[in-house]
C-alpha positions in Angstrom: -58.6 -16.3 36.4 -61.8 -17.2 34.4 -60.3 -20.7 33.6 -59.3 -21.5 37.5 -62.9 -20.1 38.5 -64.5 -22.5 36.3 -62.3 -25.5 37.2 -63.0 -24.6 40.8 -66.6 -24.6 40.2 -66.7 -27.9 38.2 -64.6 -29.9 41.0 -67.0 -28.6 43.4 -70.0 -30.0 41.4 -68.2 -33.4 41.2 -68.8 -36.2 43.8 -65.2 -36.7 44.3 -64.0 -36.7 47.9 -62.9 -33.5 49.5 -59.3 -34.6 49.8 -59.2 -35.6 46.2 -60.6 -32.4 45.0 -58.0 -30.8 47.0 -55.1 -32.7 45.5 -56.6 -32.0 41.9 -57.3 -28.3 42.5 -53.4 -27.9 43.8 -52.1 -29.8 40.6 -54.1 -27.4 38.4 -52.5 -24.4 40.2 -49.0 -25.8 39.8 -49.6 -26.4 35.9 -50.8 -22.6 35.6 -47.9 -21.3 37.4 -45.8 -23.4 35.3 -47.3 -22.2 32.1 -47.0 -18.7 33.2 -43.2 -19.3 34.0 -42.6 -20.7 30.6 -44.6 -17.5 29.1 -42.4 -15.4 31.3 -39.2 -17.0 30.1 -40.1 -16.8 26.5 -40.7 -12.9 26.8 -37.1 -12.4 28.2 -35.7 -14.6 25.6 -37.5 -12.4 22.8 -36.4 -9.2 24.8 -32.8 -10.6 24.5 -32.8 -11.4 20.8 -34.3 -8.0 20.1 -31.6 -6.2 22.0 -29.0 -8.4 20.3 -30.2 -7.3 16.8 -30.0 -3.7 18.0 -26.6 -3.8 19.2 -25.4 -5.6 16.0 -27.1 -3.1 13.7 -25.7 -0.3 15.9 -22.2 -1.5 15.5 -22.0 -3.1 12.3 -20.3 -1.6 9.7 -21.1 -2.0 5.7 -19.4 -5.0 4.3 -16.8 -4.1 1.8 -16.3 -5.6 -1.6 -12.9 -7.3 -1.3 -12.3 -7.4 -5.0 -12.2 -3.5 -5.3 -10.1 -2.9 -2.2 -6.8 -1.4 -3.1 -6.0 1.4 -0.6 -4.8 -0.1 3.1 -3.9 1.0 6.4 -0.2 0.4 6.6 0.5 -2.7 9.0 1.4 -1.8 12.7 4.5 -3.7 12.6 5.7 -1.9 9.5 4.5 1.3 10.7 6.4 1.1 13.9 9.7 1.0 12.0 9.3 4.5 10.7 5.9 6.3 11.5 6.9 9.2 9.4 7.5 7.5 6.1 3.7 6.6 6.0 2.3 9.8 7.4 1.3 12.8 5.1 3.1 16.1 6.2 1.2 18.7 4.4 -1.9 17.6 2.8 -4.3 14.8 3.7 -6.0 13.0 0.6 -9.0 10.6 1.0 -10.5 9.4 4.3 -7.8 7.9 6.2 -6.1 11.1 7.3 -9.1 13.3 7.0 -9.6 16.3 9.4 -6.2 15.6 11.3 -5.3 18.7 13.2 -1.7 19.2 11.9 -3.0 19.4 8.5 -6.0 21.6 8.8 -4.3 24.6 7.6 -4.1 23.0 4.0 -8.0 23.0 4.0 -7.8 26.7 3.4 -5.6 26.3 0.4 -8.0 23.5 -0.8 -10.9 26.0 -1.0 -8.7 28.5 -2.8 -7.9 25.9 -5.5 -11.4 24.9 -5.6 -12.4 28.4 -6.5 -9.9 28.8 -9.2 -10.5 25.5 -10.6 -14.4 26.2 -11.0 -13.6 29.4 -12.8 -11.5 27.4 -15.3 -14.4 25.3 -16.2 -17.9 25.5 -17.7 -21.2 25.1 -15.4 -21.9 22.0 -17.6 -18.4 20.5 -16.8 -18.9 21.3 -13.3 -22.3 19.5 -13.0 -21.0 16.5 -15.0 -18.2 16.4 -12.2 -20.5 16.5 -9.3 -23.0 13.7 -10.8 -19.8 11.5 -11.5 -18.7 11.7 -7.9 -22.2 11.3 -6.5 -22.9 8.3 -8.5 -19.5 6.6 -7.9 -19.4 7.2 -3.7 -19.8 3.5 -3.2 -17.2 2.4 -5.5 -14.8 4.6 -4.1 -15.6 3.6 -0.4 -15.1 0.0 -1.5 -11.6 0.8 -2.5 -10.6 1.4 1.1 -9.9 -1.3 3.6 -11.3 0.8 6.2 -14.8 1.9 6.5 -15.3 5.7 6.9 -17.6 7.2 9.1 -18.4 10.2 7.1 -22.0 10.8 5.9 -22.7 10.7 2.2 -22.4 14.4 1.8 -19.4 14.8 3.7 -17.6 11.8 1.8 -18.7 13.6 -1.5 -17.4 16.8 -0.5 -14.0 15.4 0.6 -13.4 13.5 -2.7 -14.1 16.5 -4.5 -12.1 18.9 -2.8 -9.0 16.4 -2.6 -9.5 15.4 -6.5 -9.5 19.3 -7.6 -6.6 20.3 -5.5 -4.5 17.5 -6.9 -5.7 18.4 -10.5 -5.5 22.2 -10.0 -2.0 21.8 -8.4 -0.9 19.8 -11.5 -2.3 22.5 -13.9 -0.5 25.2 -12.1 2.9 23.3 -12.1 2.7 22.9 -15.8 1.3 26.3 -16.7 3.0 28.4 -14.3 6.1 26.8 -12.6 8.0 28.9 -10.3 5.2 31.5 -10.4 3.5 33.2 -7.5 2.0 30.0 -6.1 3.8 29.3 -2.6 3.4 25.6 -3.0 5.3 25.3 -6.1 7.8 28.1 -5.8 9.5 26.6 -2.6 11.3 23.2 -3.8 11.0 21.6 -0.3 7.3 22.0 -0.2 7.1 20.8 -3.9 9.0 17.6 -2.7 7.0 17.1 0.5 3.7 17.2 -1.8 5.2 14.6 -4.1 5.9 12.4 -1.2 2.5 12.8 0.4 0.9 12.0 -3.0 2.5 8.7 -3.2 1.9 7.4 0.4 -0.4 4.3 0.5 -2.7 5.8 2.9 -2.8 8.8 1.4 -4.4 8.1 -2.0 -7.7 8.2 -4.0 -8.6 5.9 -6.8 -6.8 6.5 -10.0 -10.1 6.0 -12.0 -11.7 9.2 -9.9 -8.7 11.6 -10.7 -8.7 10.5 -14.4 -12.4 10.7 -15.0 -12.9 14.0 -12.9 -9.9 15.5 -15.1 -11.5 14.3 -18.3 -14.9 15.5 -17.3 -13.9 19.0 -15.9 -11.7 19.8 -18.8 -13.6 18.6 -21.8 -13.4 20.8 -24.5 -10.4 23.0 -23.1 -7.6 21.5 -24.8 -5.9 20.6 -21.7 -3.5 17.5 -21.1 -4.8 14.4 -19.8 -4.3 13.5 -15.9 -1.7 11.1 -16.8 0.3 13.7 -18.7 -0.2 16.2 -15.7 1.1 13.6 -13.6 4.0 12.4 -15.6 5.2 16.1 -15.6 4.7 16.8 -11.8 6.7 13.7 -10.8 9.3 13.9 -13.6 12.3 15.2 -11.5 16.1 14.4 -11.6 15.8 11.8 -8.7 12.7 9.8 -9.9 9.8 9.9 -12.3 6.5 8.1 -13.3 6.5 6.1 -16.6 3.8 7.0 -19.0 1.0 4.4 -19.1 -0.2 2.3 -22.1 -3.7 1.4 -22.7 -2.9 -2.0 -21.5 -1.8 -0.9 -18.1 -4.2 -0.2 -15.4 -3.1 1.3 -12.0 -5.2 1.3 -8.7 -3.6 4.7 -7.6 -0.4 6.7 -7.5 1.3 4.4 -5.3 0.4 1.5 -7.8 1.7 3.6 -10.4 5.0 4.1 -8.7 5.2 0.5 -8.3 4.6 -0.2 -12.0 7.4 2.4 -12.8 9.8 0.5 -11.0 8.7 -2.7 -12.5 8.8 -1.2 -16.0 10.9 -2.9 -18.8 11.2 -6.0 -16.5 10.6 -9.4 -18.3 9.4 -11.6 -15.7 11.2 -15.0 -15.5 9.1 -18.1 -16.6 10.8 -19.9 -14.0 9.7 -18.9 -10.4 11.7 -20.6 -7.6 10.8 -21.1 -4.0 10.4 -18.6 -1.4 13.4 -17.2 0.8 16.9 -16.9 -0.4 20.4 -15.4 0.9 22.8 -13.6 -1.1 26.4 -13.1 0.6 27.4 -9.4 1.1 29.0 -7.4 -1.7 32.5 -7.8 0.0 32.2 -11.7 0.4 31.2 -11.7 -3.6 34.3 -9.4 -4.3 36.5 -11.8 -2.3 35.1 -14.9 -4.1 36.0 -13.3 -7.4 32.7 -11.7 -8.6 32.8 -8.4 -10.3 29.9 -5.9 -10.1 28.7 -4.0 -13.3 26.1 -1.4 -13.6 23.3 -1.8 -16.1 23.2 0.8 -18.7 20.3 1.8 -21.0 16.7 1.3 -20.1 16.3 -1.5 -17.7 13.7 -2.2 -14.9 15.3 -1.3 -11.4 14.8 -5.0 -10.3 16.3 -6.6 -13.3 19.5 -8.3 -11.6 21.5 -10.6 -13.8 24.4 -13.1 -13.2 26.8 -13.6 -16.1 29.7 -15.9 -16.8 32.2 -14.5 -19.1 34.6 -17.2 -20.4 38.2 -16.4 -21.2 40.8 -18.2 -23.0 42.5 -19.3 -20.0 39.9 -21.0 -17.9 41.5 -19.7 -14.7 40.5 -16.1 -15.7 36.7 -16.9 -16.3 35.0 -13.7 -14.9 31.6 -14.0 -12.9 29.8 -10.6 -13.1 26.8 -9.6 -11.3 24.9 -6.9 -13.3 22.7 -4.5 -11.3 20.9 -1.4 -12.6 21.9 1.9 -11.3 20.1 2.9 -8.1 19.8 6.8 -7.2 19.4 7.3 -3.7 17.8 10.5 -2.4 16.3 11.8 1.0 12.7 10.5 -0.3 13.7 7.1 -1.6 12.8 5.1 1.7 9.6 6.9 1.9 8.9 5.5 -1.7 10.1 1.9 -1.2 8.4 1.7 2.2 5.1 2.5 0.7 5.5 0.6 -2.3 6.5 -2.5 -0.1 3.5 -2.0 2.0 1.1 -2.0 -0.7 2.6 -5.3 -2.0 2.1 -6.8 1.5 -1.3 -5.9 1.3 -2.5 -6.2 -2.2 0.1 -8.4 -3.9 1.2 -10.8 -1.1 2.2 -13.4 -3.9 3.6 -11.2 -6.1 6.3 -9.1 -4.0 8.6 -8.2 -6.7 9.7 -4.9 -5.4 10.3 -6.6 -1.7 12.3 -9.3 -3.2 14.7 -6.7 -5.1 15.1 -4.8 -1.9 15.6 -7.8 0.3 18.5 -8.8 -2.6 20.1 -5.2 -2.1 19.7 -5.9 1.8 21.8 -9.0 1.4 24.5 -7.3 -0.7 24.8 -4.5 1.9 26.0 -5.5 5.6 28.0 -2.3 6.3 29.3 0.7 4.9 32.1 -1.1 3.0 29.7 -3.1 0.9 27.9 0.4 0.1 31.5 1.7 -0.8 32.1 -1.1 -3.1 28.8 -0.7 -4.9 29.3 3.3 -5.0 32.8 2.5 -6.6 31.3 0.3 -9.4 28.6 2.9 -10.3 25.7 0.8 -9.0 24.6 3.3 -6.3 24.6 7.0 -6.3 24.6 7.9 -2.7 22.5 11.3 -1.9 22.0 10.4 1.5 25.3 12.0 3.0 27.4 8.9 4.0 27.6 5.2 3.3 26.7 4.1 6.8 23.3 5.8 6.4 22.7 3.7 3.1 23.6 0.5 5.2 21.3 1.5 8.1 18.5 2.1 5.9 18.5 -1.2 3.7 19.2 -3.3 6.7 15.6 -2.2 8.3 13.8 -2.0 5.0 12.8 -5.8 5.0 11.9 -6.0 8.7 8.5 -7.8 9.2 8.5 -8.2 5.4 7.0 -11.4 4.0 8.6 -12.4 0.8 6.6 -14.3 -2.1 8.1 -16.5 -4.8 11.2 -15.0 -6.4 13.4 -15.7 -9.7 16.6 -14.6 -7.8 16.8 -17.9 -5.8 19.1 -19.9 -8.5 22.1 -17.4 -8.7 21.7 -16.6 -4.9 22.2 -20.3 -3.9 25.0 -20.4 -6.6 26.8 -17.4 -5.0 26.4 -18.8 -1.7 28.2 -22.0 -2.5 31.0 -20.1 -4.3 31.7 -18.0 -1.0 31.7 -21.1 1.1 34.3 -22.7 -1.0 37.7 -21.9 0.3 39.6 -23.2 -3.0 37.4 -20.6 -4.9 38.2 -17.9 -2.8 41.9 -18.8 -2.6 42.0 -18.7 -6.3 40.2 -15.5 -6.6 42.5 -13.8 -4.3 45.5 -14.9 -6.2 44.1 -13.8 -9.4 43.1 -10.6 -7.9 46.4 -9.8 -6.0 48.9 -11.4 -8.5 47.3 -12.3 -11.7 45.0 -9.3 -12.4 45.4 -9.5 -16.3 46.1 -12.1 -18.6 49.8 -11.2 -19.0 
């Protein structure tokens, strides 16, 4: 207003004609209005930028370190095939299933276990454990592909209760098997706990469990966490291998994968992705024999051998497969290890490749029957149709990496598609089943 007043006085003091003074005054007013409009737009833009920054800060989750991430949500397409196989039934471990209503009853048990565990250890060891968990909160959070909304204190308390529950349970299993503890006394409950502890979404990082056990039991002449775990999971159906100093695992699901791959000498020659193996019955009709591996061999160590005879016509082709014991929980274990490979080892899917190969061998219950007769499969699922149905669904939505199985799969495929080879094998099997 002051500028306009001064300019108005200045114009009146000039000797310009009245019409020119009026035009000049109007132009000046237009400039002032334009300037105010520009100022108004600038302020609105600043307000918009400010709101945008507030909205980003309000909804943005902390960025995780991908190099440390090792615990994932199971992809939706895999989960849709068997929801129960990836979901804990008794106890929640870690943040992904924390405070679920159906698992709430176990929280009371965790408190009882915490009380018993604190009575085992010294005050100094207790403080060392608490300091360790508090100092490693960020490292633990980085291990999960999903950001937890729990505050710092809640997160630390969750880790403490879950880790101590596992360690105390393992200690009770070692010292008081079949005693008064209900979780250990009932076989079905023990089996459910073993399954829950190996689910991909139900994990704590291994280094946390190992270090807490070491700090808490220091000076008490107790076994290491690895020994306790090995004893707890060492059952007639499956076991965890003992870890060497050269082998580091991310968590219990990774440990299960390491056990499956134990003793496997990975081939130097890795072939292309994707392969097809004819069914067991088709291979049998083409003259291939099946043999179960004996001794300590990796579950995935499948070999194809040619055994020459004095008479070339009696040359034997033998597919050697390690023994596979099927039980009620085998699908849960395989599905979670395969989901872990899909997320963490997408280019090294050795377990997925193995399951895909077995799936190729098994089209129907007749294929299962043949493998059972040759001692390759021990069927604890009830009937052969259940086994065929399980394997036919395990590899749905699974992406396979490069495999060392491709060569002999292609060779077996060509053999099964050759009418002369099939005819010769039939003659040999029916009329000339021995050299004489």
